[in-house]
C-alpha positions in Angstrom: -27.1 154.4 9.1 -27.4 157.3 6.6 -30.5 158.0 4.5 -30.1 158.0 0.8 -30.7 161.4 -0.8 -33.3 161.2 -3.5 -33.4 163.4 -6.5 -36.7 164.9 -7.8 -36.8 162.4 -10.7 -36.5 159.5 -8.3 -39.1 160.9 -6.0 -41.5 161.5 -9.0 -40.9 158.0 -10.2 -41.8 156.6 -6.8 -44.9 158.7 -6.5 -46.0 157.8 -10.0 -45.4 154.1 -9.3 -47.4 154.1 -6.0 -50.3 156.3 -7.3 -50.3 154.8 -10.8 -50.2 158.4 -12.2 -48.1 160.5 -14.5 -46.9 163.5 -12.5 -44.3 165.4 -14.5 -43.1 168.0 -11.9 -42.7 168.1 -8.2 -44.9 171.2 -8.2 -47.9 169.1 -9.4 -47.9 167.4 -6.0 -48.7 170.6 -4.1 -52.5 170.1 -4.3 -52.4 167.1 -1.9 -54.1 164.6 -4.2 -51.0 162.5 -4.5 -50.7 162.5 -0.7 -54.2 161.1 -0.4 -53.5 158.5 -3.0 -50.3 157.4 -1.2 -52.1 157.4 2.1 -54.8 155.2 0.5 -52.2 152.8 -0.9 -50.7 152.3 2.6 -54.0 152.4 4.6 -56.7 151.1 2.3 -60.3 151.9 3.2 -59.3 154.6 5.6 -61.4 156.9 3.4 -62.9 156.6 0.0 -61.0 158.3 -2.8 -64.5 158.8 -4.4 -65.0 161.5 -1.7 -61.9 163.3 -3.0 -63.1 166.3 -5.0 -60.5 167.6 -7.4 -60.1 170.5 -9.6 -57.1 172.2 -11.1 -56.3 174.4 -8.1 -58.4 172.9 -5.2 -59.0 169.7 -3.5 -61.2 168.7 -0.6 -62.1 165.5 1.3 -65.7 165.2 2.5 -66.2 162.4 4.9 -69.7 161.2 4.6 -71.0 159.1 7.6 
């Protein structure tokens, strides 16, 4: 079985669909926020997205016990 090659537009469409966002370029995914949103979509309640602190060039997850 061969894996289908995805273009960047198809990948962005998939990410935007899962995260309910509007990323316009692959480069916008480099901060990790989309990864956290996708992880949360597949594993709900693994961590709270409210603990995700975002800014333009920085993100951090603080796990509060």
